[in-house]
N, C-alpha and C positions, 0 to 999 in steps of 0.2 A: 290721697291728698293731705291726710292728717300729718304725714311726715314732712310735708312741704310748708306747714304753717307754724313751725316751731320758731318763735321769735324770742331773742334774748338781747340784753343790752351789751354794748361794748365794754371792755376790750374782748375780742374773740381769740384769746390766746389759748393754744392747745399744747399740752405737754404729754409726753409718753410716761411720765412718772405719776403714780398715785401716792397718797399719803402713806399707805401701807408699804409700797415699794421703797420709799425714801426711808421710812423708819427701820425696815428690815436691813437696808444697806448700812444705816448708822449702827445698828446692833452688831452686824458683821464687822464693821470697822472698830468697834469697841472691844471685840473679842481678844485681840492680842494683849491689850492692857488688863483686861479682866482675868485672863488665864495666867498672865504673869503675876498679877496681884495675889491670886490664889496660891500659886507656886511659891511666891516669896513669903507670904505671911501665914499660910496654912489654913486649917479647918475653920477657924473663927471668921476669916475673911469670906470663905465660901458661905457660911451661915448668914452673915450680914448681907451679902449680895442677894441670896435667895429670899430672905425675909423682906428686904427692902423692895425688891421687885414685886413680890407677891402682895405686899401691903399696898403698893401703888395701884396695881391692877384691880385688886379687890375694892379699894376705895372708890375708884372710878365706876366700877360695876354697881356697887351698892348705892352710890349717890344717884346715878342715873335711874336705877330701878326705883328708888324711893321717890324721886322727883318725877317719875313716869316719863322719862326722856329716852330717846333711842340710844341703845348701847353703842359705844364707839371703841370698845376695848380691842376689836379686831383690827384697828388701824395701827396697833403696836406702839402708839405714842406713850402710853402709860408705862410700858416696859422700858422704853428709852429713858423716861424720866427717872424711874426707879433705879435703873442701872447706872445712870450718871450720878445720882445721889449716892448710891452705894460706893462708887469709885472715889467719891469725895469724903468718905468716912474713914476715921482711923481704924486700923484692923483690930485694935484692942477694945473697941466700943461694944457694949452689950447689945443683944439682939433687939431689945425694945427701942433703942435709938432709931433703928431702921424703920420700925413701925410708926413711931411718931413723925419722923421725917417724911415717910411716904404719904401718910394721911395729910400732913400739912401741905406738901407739894401739890397733891392732886386736888384736895377739897378746897383749901384756902386760896391757893395761888392760881390754879387752873380752872376748876369747875365753877367756882363762885363768880368768876369773871367771864363766863360764857363758854368755856371749854377750849379745845385746841385752836390756836390761831388768834385767840382773843385775850390771852393772858398778857399782862403788861411787863412781866419780868420772867426770867428763866426759872421755872418751878424748882428744878433741882438745886440751883444755887440759892434761891430764896429759902428753901428748906434748910440748906446747910448753914446759912447765916442765922436763921432762927435757932437752930440747934446750938450753934456756937455761942449765941447770946444766952440761951436758956441753960445749957449744960457745958459751960466753958471748960471745966476740969476734965470732962470726958472727951470733948472734941479736940483738946490740945494734948492728950496723952497718947504718945506714939511708942510707948514702951511695950515691946513684944519680944519674944524669944529671939536672941541673936542681934537685937538692935537696941541702941540707947534711946532714951526718950526725946532727945533733941534732933530736929531735922537738920540737914546740912545748912539751910539758910539761917536757921536760928544759931547754929554754931558760928557761921560766918559773921552774923550780926553782932555776936558776942566777942568777936575778935579772934576766933579760932581758925583753923585751916581745914579744908575738905579735899577729898580726892575726886577730881572731876570725872575720871574714868569710871569709878565706882558709881557715881551719880548717873552717868549716861547708861550704864548697864542696869541700874535700878536696884542694886543691893544696898539700899539705904532705908532709913525710917521715913515715914510719911503716910499719906492716905493710901488706900488700897490701890487706886488706879493711877496715881501721879508719879510713881517712882521711876518707871522705865521710860526714858525718852525714846528709846528705839521702838518700843511697842506702840507708843502714842503716834510717832511719826509714821510708822507702818500703817496704822489705822487711818491717819490723815491722808496718806497716799491713796487708800481705797476710796475715800470720799471724793478726792479730787479727780481721780481717774474715772469714777462713775458719774461725774458731773453734778454731784450733790452740793458741793461747795466750790468756791474759787479762792484765789489767794488775796483778794482785795483786803478783807478784814484781817486775816492772820498776818499777812505781810506788813500792813501798816501798823498793826499792834506791836509786833515783835521789833520792827525797825525803830519805831518811835520810842519803845521801851529801852532798847540798847543805846540810842542816842541820849536819852534822858540820863541813864546811868553814866555814860561817858562824860557828860558835861557836869553832872551834879553828884556823882558818886565819890569824888575825891581821889580817884585812881586813874583818871583819864581812860585811854583805850587800853585797858589791861585785859588781855585775852582770857587768862584763867578766871579773873573776877567776873567778867561778863558771861563766860561760859557757865559758871556756877549758877548765876541768876537765871540764865536761859534754861538750864536743865532742871531746876528745882522749883518747888512751891506750886506745882500744878499749872505753870504758865503755858506749857505746850497743850495740855488737856483743855485748858480754858480757851486758848486762842483758836484751836481747830474744832472743838466739839461744842462749846457753849457760847462763845461770842458770835458764832455763825448761825445760831438758832434762827430759823426763818421768822418766827412770830415776834421776836424781840429785837431784831436788828433793823436798821434803816432799809428802805426799799430803793433809795436813790444811789447811783454809783458814787457820786461825790460824798453823799452822806455816809456810806459804808467806809470810805477811806477816812473821813473825819472821825467817825465812830471808833475806828481802830486806833487812830492817833490819840484820841481821848483816853481810851483804855490803857494805852502804853504809858501815858503821862500819869494817870491815876495810880496804876500799879507801881510805877517808880516812886511816886510820892509816898505811898503807903509803906513800901519796903525800906526806903531810905530814912524817912522822917516819922513814920508811925510806930506804934508800940509793937506791932506784929511784924514778923519777918516775911509774911506771905503777901496778901493784898489782892490776889487775882479775883476772888469771889466778890469782894466788896466793890472792886473797880467795875466788874461787869454789871453788877446790880445797879450801881449809880448810872452807868452808861445806858442801861435799859430804860431808866426813868427819864433820861434826856433824849431818847430817840424821837419823840414827837417834835421837840424843838429842832433837832438836827434835820429832820425831814422838812420842816417848815422853811428853814433857811437854805436848803440845798435842792428843793423841788424846782425842776426846770420850768421856766416861764414859757407859756404857749405864744404862738404868733397870733396877731390880731389885736383887738381892743383890750387895752390894759396890759398887753404882753409885749413880746419882742416884735419888731417890724422888719420886714425884708429890706 
């Protein structure tokens, strides 16, 4: 009889996915960009990835042990946070940057707000923005063997020309995981086919961004210009792997579309009129902060008193 008296509140939604399953799939999807980043930038990129991931996992374990909370490192979310942060670091950065970033992402942004699912912004991007503010010279130095210090978008913003084929292939300067559009799209396909994400946010993000550039970029529908922006600056990595974060995206269908459009407009504003040639990280962070408002105005109204009537 005990098994028949298990009472719980609605909704009674069941899913075949666990947090661990989802995080393992995200790690698998990030492997193409990770492996290409190591191949492209060499040993220091590997060290940064390992150190950042280990710092994130250890930070979560020690915090929960110190606070006498149940350990959640087996859900692999700390590994995902550390890996995403590492892929957003320049390959020339010293190892201690990964340590500081991992600690900030896990302790300050994730654990102090209640842990997984309760953070108000993407921990990896929050840590990257913190590092960019605190260590600007390190976080904007992309000078490594075989590559100049300027990213393709910085070159384009300065009036130079770039090779779009080289950008798509990923043989360019940039952060460890943002350079290869092919590797990122391959990983995104894994997430989509596995049912972890859908195209509402990425599609609305990318389409609105391209439309913004078309109308305000001063070049109209210039295919090489638009392709350069699409392939550079971590846009694809942000659109598929960070803007879609379950904890920091809207839960409503219309809210997710509006959220994607907002990210596209913000990214366009930052790239065209801001001091930086990038803009994806700040766009997503601002979008995260506006999610409660987006959900409030897009939440469906129920039937009955105070709601819709048949």
